[in-house]
MARBA-3410 file (N, C-alpha, C, O; in Angstrom, 1 decimal):
153
116.2,97.5,246.8,116.2,96.5,248.2,117.4,95.7,247.7,117.6,95.3,246.5 ~ 118.3,95.4,248.7,119.4,94.4,248.5,119.5,93.8,249.7,119.5,94.3,250.8 ~ 119.7,92.4,249.4,119.7,90.9,250.3,120.7,91.2,250.9,121.5,92.0,250.5 ~ 120.9,90.5,252.3,122.0,90.6,253.0,121.6,89.0,254.4,120.7,88.9,255.2 ~ 122.7,88.3,254.1,122.9,86.8,254.9,123.2,87.3,256.3,124.3,87.7,256.6
122.2,87.3,257.0,122.9,87.4,258.8,122.7,86.4,259.3,121.5,86.2,259.4 ~ 123.1,85.8,259.6,123.0,84.2,260.8,121.7,83.5,260.3,120.7,83.3,260.9 ~ 122.0,83.1,259.0,121.4,81.9,258.4,119.8,82.7,257.7,119.2,82.1,256.9 ~ 119.4,84.3,258.4,118.3,84.8,258.0,118.5,85.2,256.5,119.6,84.9,256.0 ~ 117.3,85.8,255.6,118.1,86.9,254.8,117.3,87.8,255.1,116.3,87.5,255.7
117.4,89.6,254.8,117.1,90.6,255.7,117.5,91.5,254.5,118.7,91.3,254.1 ~ 116.7,92.6,253.8,116.3,93.4,253.3,116.4,94.8,253.8,116.0,95.2,254.9 ~ 117.2,95.8,252.5,117.4,97.5,253.6,117.5,98.3,252.1,118.2,98.1,251.1 ~ 116.6,99.3,252.5,116.4,99.6,251.3,117.6,100.8,250.8,118.2,101.6,251.5 ~ 117.7,100.8,249.4,118.9,101.4,248.9,118.4,103.0,248.7,117.4,102.9,247.9
118.7,104.2,248.9,119.0,105.1,248.7,118.5,105.7,247.0,118.8,105.2,245.9 ~ 117.6,106.9,247.0,117.4,106.9,245.6,118.7,107.4,244.8,118.6,107.5,243.5 ~ 119.7,107.7,245.4,121.4,107.6,244.4,121.5,106.6,244.2,121.9,106.3,243.1 ~ 121.5,105.8,245.0,122.2,104.2,245.0,121.6,103.6,243.8,122.2,103.2,242.8 ~ 119.5,103.7,243.9,119.0,103.6,242.5,119.4,103.9,240.8,119.5,103.4,239.7
119.7,105.1,241.4,119.9,106.0,240.1,121.5,105.0,239.3,121.5,104.4,238.2 ~ 122.7,105.2,240.5,123.8,104.6,240.3,123.4,103.2,239.2,123.8,103.1,238.1 ~ 122.4,102.2,240.2,122.1,100.7,239.7,122.2,100.9,238.1,123.0,100.4,237.3 ~ 120.8,101.9,237.8,120.2,101.8,236.7,120.9,102.9,235.8,120.2,103.4,235.0 ~ 122.1,103.2,235.7,123.3,103.8,235.2,124.4,102.8,234.7,124.8,102.7,233.5
124.7,102.1,235.7,126.0,100.9,235.6,125.3,99.9,234.4,125.9,99.6,233.3 ~ 123.8,99.4,234.8,122.7,98.9,233.6,122.6,99.1,232.5,122.3,98.3,231.7 ~ 122.8,100.6,232.2,122.5,100.9,230.9,123.7,101.1,230.4,123.7,101.2,229.2 ~ 125.0,101.2,231.1,126.2,101.3,230.7,126.8,99.9,230.2,127.6,99.7,229.3 ~ 126.3,99.2,230.8,126.6,97.4,230.2,126.0,97.0,229.7,126.3,95.9,229.3
124.7,97.4,229.2,124.0,96.9,227.7,124.8,96.6,226.4,124.6,95.7,225.5 ~ 125.6,97.6,226.4,126.8,97.8,225.2,125.8,98.5,224.5,124.7,98.7,224.7 ~ 126.6,99.0,223.5,126.2,99.7,221.8,125.2,99.0,221.1,125.3,97.9,220.7 ~ 124.1,99.6,220.8,123.1,99.0,219.9,123.7,99.5,218.3,124.6,100.4,218.3 ~ 123.2,99.0,217.3,123.5,99.4,216.3,122.0,101.0,216.2,121.2,101.4,217.1
122.0,101.6,214.9,120.8,102.4,214.7,120.4,101.2,213.8,121.0,100.2,213.5 ~ 118.5,101.8,213.6,117.7,101.3,213.1,118.3,101.4,211.1,118.8,102.4,210.7 ~ 118.1,100.6,210.5,118.5,101.1,209.4,117.2,101.1,208.8,116.2,100.3,209.0 ~ 117.3,102.6,207.6,116.0,102.8,207.0,114.8,102.1,206.2,113.6,102.4,206.1 ~ 115.6,100.7,205.7,114.4,100.2,205.1,114.1,98.8,206.3,113.9,97.7,205.9
114.1,99.0,207.5,113.0,98.3,208.4,111.6,98.5,207.8,111.2,99.2,206.9 ~ 111.2,97.8,208.5,109.7,97.0,208.7,109.1,98.5,209.2,109.8,99.3,209.8 ~ 107.9,98.5,209.0,107.7,100.1,209.8,107.0,99.6,210.9,106.4,100.4,211.5 ~ 107.0,98.1,211.3,106.4,97.8,212.4,107.5,98.2,213.5,107.2,98.7,214.6 ~ 108.6,97.9,213.2,109.8,98.2,213.9,110.2,99.5,214.3,111.2,99.8,215.0
109.6,100.1,214.0,109.9,102.1,214.0,108.9,102.5,214.5,108.8,103.7,214.9 ~ 107.9,101.8,214.7,106.8,103.2,215.5,105.6,102.1,216.6,105.6,100.9,216.8 ~ 104.9,103.0,216.9,104.9,102.4,218.4,103.3,101.7,218.1,102.8,101.1,219.0 ~ 102.7,101.7,216.8,100.8,101.1,216.7,101.5,99.6,215.8,102.4,99.4,215.1 ~ 100.5,98.5,216.4,100.5,97.3,216.3,100.3,97.1,215.5,100.2,95.8,215.3
100.2,97.8,214.5,99.8,97.4,212.6,101.2,97.9,211.9,102.1,98.3,212.6 ~ 101.4,97.7,210.4,101.8,98.5,209.5,101.8,99.9,209.5,100.8,100.2,209.0 ~ 102.5,100.9,209.8,102.0,101.8,209.9,102.1,102.6,208.6,101.7,103.8,208.8 ~ 102.6,102.3,207.5,102.5,102.5,205.7,100.9,102.2,205.8,100.1,103.1,206.0 ~ 100.5,101.2,205.6,99.1,100.6,205.7,97.8,101.6,206.6,96.8,102.2,206.4
98.6,101.4,207.4,97.4,102.3,208.5,97.3,104.2,207.8,96.4,104.8,207.3 ~ 98.9,104.7,207.9,98.1,105.8,206.9,97.3,106.1,206.1,96.4,106.9,206.1 ~ 97.9,105.1,205.0,97.3,104.9,203.8,95.9,105.1,203.5,95.4,105.5,202.5 ~ 95.3,104.5,204.9,93.7,103.7,205.1,93.4,104.7,205.3,92.7,105.1,204.4 ~ 93.9,105.8,206.5,92.9,106.9,206.4,93.3,108.0,205.4,92.3,108.5,204.8
94.1,108.2,205.2,94.3,108.7,203.8,93.1,108.6,202.5,92.4,109.4,201.9 ~ 93.1,107.3,202.5,92.4,106.7,201.6,90.5,107.2,202.0,89.6,107.6,201.3 ~ 90.6,107.0,203.0,89.2,107.2,204.2,88.7,108.3,204.3,87.6,108.4,204.9 ~ 89.7,109.4,203.8,89.4,111.0,204.5,88.6,111.9,204.5,88.5,112.8,205.3 ~ 87.8,111.4,203.1,86.8,111.6,202.8,85.3,111.8,203.4,84.5,112.8,203.4
85.4,110.4,204.1,84.9,110.1,204.9,84.3,109.8,206.2,84.7,108.7,206.7 ~ 83.5,110.5,207.1,83.1,110.9,209.0,83.8,109.0,209.1,83.5,108.0,208.5 ~ 85.0,109.1,210.2,85.2,108.0,210.9,84.0,107.4,212.2,83.2,108.2,212.6 ~ 84.0,106.7,212.5,83.1,106.0,213.7,84.5,105.9,214.6,84.9,106.8,215.5 ~ 85.3,104.8,214.3,85.9,104.4,215.2,87.7,103.9,214.7,87.9,103.3,213.6
88.8,104.3,215.5,89.8,104.2,214.6,91.1,103.1,216.0,91.4,103.4,217.1 ~ 91.5,102.3,215.4,92.1,101.2,216.6,93.6,101.2,216.1,93.7,100.5,215.1 ~ 94.8,101.8,216.6,96.0,101.5,215.7,96.8,100.2,215.8,97.5,99.5,215.1 ~ 96.4,100.3,217.4,96.8,98.8,217.7,96.3,97.7,217.4,97.0,96.7,217.3 ~ 94.9,97.8,217.2,94.2,96.5,216.5,94.3,96.5,214.8,94.5,95.6,214.0
94.2,97.6,214.6,94.4,97.6,212.9,92.9,97.9,212.4,92.6,97.4,211.3 ~ 92.0,98.6,213.1,91.0,98.8,213.0,90.3,100.4,212.2,90.7,101.4,212.8 ~ 89.5,100.7,211.3,89.0,101.8,210.8,87.8,101.6,210.5,87.5,101.0,209.4 ~ 86.7,102.1,211.3,85.4,102.0,210.6,85.0,103.6,210.3,85.2,104.5,211.1 ~ 84.5,103.9,209.2,83.8,104.7,208.7,82.2,104.8,209.3,81.8,103.7,209.6
81.1,106.0,209.6,80.2,106.1,209.6,79.9,106.0,208.0,80.7,106.2,207.0 ~ 78.0,105.8,208.1,77.6,106.4,206.7,77.9,107.3,206.5,77.8,108.2,207.4 ~ 78.5,107.6,204.5,79.0,108.4,203.8,77.8,108.8,202.6,77.9,107.8,201.9 ~ 77.1,109.3,202.3,76.6,109.8,201.3,76.9,110.9,200.4,76.6,112.0,200.6 ~ 77.4,110.3,199.3,77.6,111.3,198.4,76.8,112.6,197.8,75.6,112.5,197.6
77.5,113.6,197.6,76.6,114.6,197.5,75.9,114.4,195.9,74.8,114.8,195.5 ~ 76.9,113.8,195.3,76.2,113.7,193.9,74.7,112.6,193.4,74.0,112.6,192.4 ~ 74.7,111.8,194.5,73.8,111.0,194.9,73.4,110.3,196.1,73.7,109.1,196.5 ~ 72.6,111.2,196.8,72.6,111.2,197.8,71.1,109.7,198.7,70.7,109.3,199.7 ~ 71.0,109.5,197.3,70.0,108.2,197.4,70.6,107.0,197.8,69.9,106.0,198.1
72.0,107.0,198.0,72.7,105.9,198.4,74.1,106.1,199.6,75.0,106.8,199.5 ~ 73.9,105.4,200.4,74.8,105.6,201.3,76.0,104.4,201.6,75.6,103.2,201.6 ~ 77.3,104.8,201.9,78.1,103.3,201.8,78.9,103.5,203.5,79.4,104.5,204.1 ~ 78.9,102.2,203.8,79.8,102.4,205.1,81.0,101.4,205.0,81.0,100.2,204.7 ~ 82.5,102.3,205.3,83.4,101.0,205.0,84.4,100.4,206.2,84.5,101.2,207.1
85.0,99.3,206.5,85.5,98.6,207.5,86.9,98.3,206.8,87.1,97.5,205.8 ~ 87.8,99.1,207.4,89.2,98.7,206.7,90.2,97.8,208.4,90.5,98.4,209.4 ~ 90.6,96.4,208.0,91.3,95.7,209.0,92.8,95.2,208.3,93.0,94.6,207.3 ~ 93.6,95.9,209.1,95.3,95.9,209.2,95.6,94.4,209.9,95.6,94.4,211.2 ~ 95.8,93.2,209.1,96.4,92.3,209.9,97.9,91.7,210.3,98.2,90.6,210.8
98.7,92.8,209.9,99.7,92.1,210.1,100.8,93.2,210.2,100.5,94.1,209.4 ~ 102.0,93.7,210.9,103.1,94.5,210.6,104.1,94.8,209.7,105.1,95.5,209.5 ~ 103.4,93.6,208.9,104.3,94.5,206.9,103.5,94.3,206.0,102.6,93.5,205.8 ~ 103.9,95.4,205.3,103.3,95.8,204.0,103.3,94.9,202.9,104.3,95.0,202.1 ~ 102.1,93.8,202.9,101.6,92.8,202.0,100.1,93.0,201.9,99.2,93.6,202.6
100.1,92.4,200.9,98.8,92.5,199.9,97.8,91.7,201.0,96.5,91.9,201.0 ~ 98.2,91.1,201.7,97.3,90.1,202.2,97.1,90.3,203.7,96.7,89.4,204.6 ~ 97.4,91.3,203.8,97.8,92.3,205.4,96.8,93.5,205.3,96.8,94.4,206.1 ~ 96.0,93.5,204.1,94.8,94.3,204.5,93.5,93.6,204.2,93.6,92.7,203.5 ~ 92.6,93.8,204.5,90.9,94.1,204.3,90.0,94.7,204.1,89.8,95.7,204.8
89.3,94.3,203.2,88.4,95.7,203.8,87.3,94.9,202.8,87.2,94.2,201.9 ~ 86.0,96.0,204.2,84.7,95.5,204.1,84.1,96.4,203.9,84.4,97.5,204.5 ~ 82.8,96.5,203.0,82.0,97.5,202.4,80.3,97.1,202.8,79.7,96.1,202.8 ~ 80.0,98.3,203.0,78.3,98.1,203.1,77.6,99.4,202.5,78.0,100.6,202.4 ~ 76.3,98.7,202.1,75.7,99.5,201.0,74.6,99.2,201.2,74.1,98.0,201.4
73.5,101.0,201.2,72.5,100.9,201.0,71.8,102.4,200.6,72.0,103.6,200.9 ~ 70.9,101.9,199.8,69.9,102.6,199.2,68.7,103.5,199.7,68.3,103.0,200.8 ~ 68.0,104.4,199.5,66.6,105.0,200.3,65.5,104.4,199.1,65.7,104.2,197.9 ~ 64.7,104.2,199.8,63.5,103.5,199.4,62.3,103.9,199.8,61.6,103.1,200.3 ~ 61.7,105.3,199.6,60.5,105.9,200.0,61.1,106.5,201.8,60.4,106.4,202.8
62.3,106.9,201.7,62.6,107.5,203.0,63.3,106.3,203.8,64.1,106.5,204.8 ~ 63.0,105.2,203.4,63.9,104.2,204.5,65.0,103.5,203.7,64.9,102.9,202.6 ~ 66.3,103.7,204.8,67.3,102.6,203.8,67.3,101.5,204.1,67.3,100.9,205.2 ~ 67.5,101.0,202.8,66.9,99.6,202.5,68.8,99.2,202.0,69.5,100.0,201.5 ~ 69.2,97.8,202.4,70.3,97.4,202.2,70.8,96.6,200.9,70.3,95.5,200.7
71.7,96.9,200.0,72.3,96.3,198.6,73.1,96.1,198.9,73.8,96.5,199.9 ~ 73.5,95.3,197.9,75.3,94.7,197.4,75.9,95.7,197.0,75.7,96.7,196.3 ~ 77.1,95.1,197.8,78.3,96.3,197.3,79.1,95.4,195.9,79.2,94.2,196.1 ~ 79.4,95.9,195.0,79.7,95.1,193.8,81.5,94.7,194.4,82.2,95.5,195.0 ~ 81.9,93.4,194.0,83.3,93.0,194.8,84.4,94.5,194.1,85.2,95.1,194.8
84.2,94.7,192.9,85.0,95.2,192.2,84.9,96.9,193.0,85.8,97.6,192.5 ~ 84.5,97.3,193.6,84.0,98.2,194.6,85.3,98.1,195.8,86.2,99.0,195.8 ~ 85.3,97.2,196.5,86.0,96.8,197.6,87.5,96.4,197.0,88.4,96.4,197.8 ~ 87.9,96.0,195.8,89.4,95.7,195.2,89.7,96.8,194.7,91.0,96.8,194.6 ~ 89.0,98.0,194.2,89.3,99.2,194.1,89.7,100.0,194.7,90.5,100.8,194.3
89.1,100.1,196.1,89.5,100.2,197.2,90.6,100.1,198.1,91.2,101.0,198.6 ~ 91.0,98.4,198.3,92.1,97.6,198.7,93.0,98.4,197.6,93.4,99.4,198.2 ~ 93.4,98.4,196.4,94.1,99.0,195.7,94.8,100.0,195.9,96.1,100.1,195.8 ~ 94.1,100.8,196.0,94.2,102.6,196.6,95.1,102.1,197.7,96.3,102.2,197.3 ~ 95.0,101.8,198.6,95.1,102.1,200.0,96.7,101.4,199.9,97.6,101.9,200.5
96.8,100.0,199.0,97.8,99.6,198.8,98.8,100.3,197.9,100.0,100.5,198.3 ~ 98.5,100.7,197.0,99.1,101.9,196.3,100.4,102.9,197.0,101.6,102.9,197.2 ~ 99.0,103.8,197.5,99.2,104.6,199.0,100.4,104.5,199.5,101.4,105.2,199.4 ~ 100.0,103.1,200.4,101.4,102.8,201.1,102.5,102.7,200.4,103.4,103.6,200.4 ~ 102.7,101.5,199.5,103.4,101.8,198.8,104.6,102.6,198.8,105.8,102.4,199.1
103.5,104.1,198.0,104.1,105.5,197.9,105.0,105.6,198.8,106.2,105.7,198.5 ~ 104.4,105.6,200.3,104.8,106.0,201.1,105.8,105.7,201.7,106.5,106.6,202.2 ~ 106.2,104.5,201.9,107.2,103.7,201.9,108.4,104.3,200.9,109.5,104.8,201.0 ~ 107.5,103.8,199.9,109.0,104.1,199.4,109.9,105.7,199.3,111.1,105.8,198.9 ~ 108.9,106.8,199.9,109.2,108.3,199.7,110.1,108.3,201.2,111.1,109.1,201.4
109.6,107.4,202.5,110.4,107.0,203.5,111.6,107.0,203.6,112.3,107.7,204.3 ~ 112.2,105.8,202.7,113.4,105.1,202.5,114.6,105.9,201.2,115.7,105.5,200.7 ~ 113.7,106.9,201.0,114.6,107.4,200.4,115.6,108.3,200.9,116.4,108.8,200.1
END
């Protein structure tokens, strides 16, 4: 719509489709030319997900052997379903990975794990060793750094 003043009043008239296209084209031309993104921009600046894409992809790769229950790339949450190692069917694990930032940093990643053991046919909660969670975080961070390194080449 375009506003025109007639006798102290503002009235509106519709612009045709061709007029709208012309106005949009003029607006785009007047924006000026922008530089292309550099190769080493943070992943959040070159992707459409809400978290660091290298951490996201590395987390999915690291957990690829487990069934996924929930994934949210905008919120940065991956939740697996219970997984029992075929070599140890009396124990199962469930993992939640949360990516907290758009930058590739160690403190942008949080891993939580739950463990259960089978006792008389009933699953009972059991403690998870801190080293297990730390090892999974290290695996994800190493994969993320490798992905970034390979993308920048």
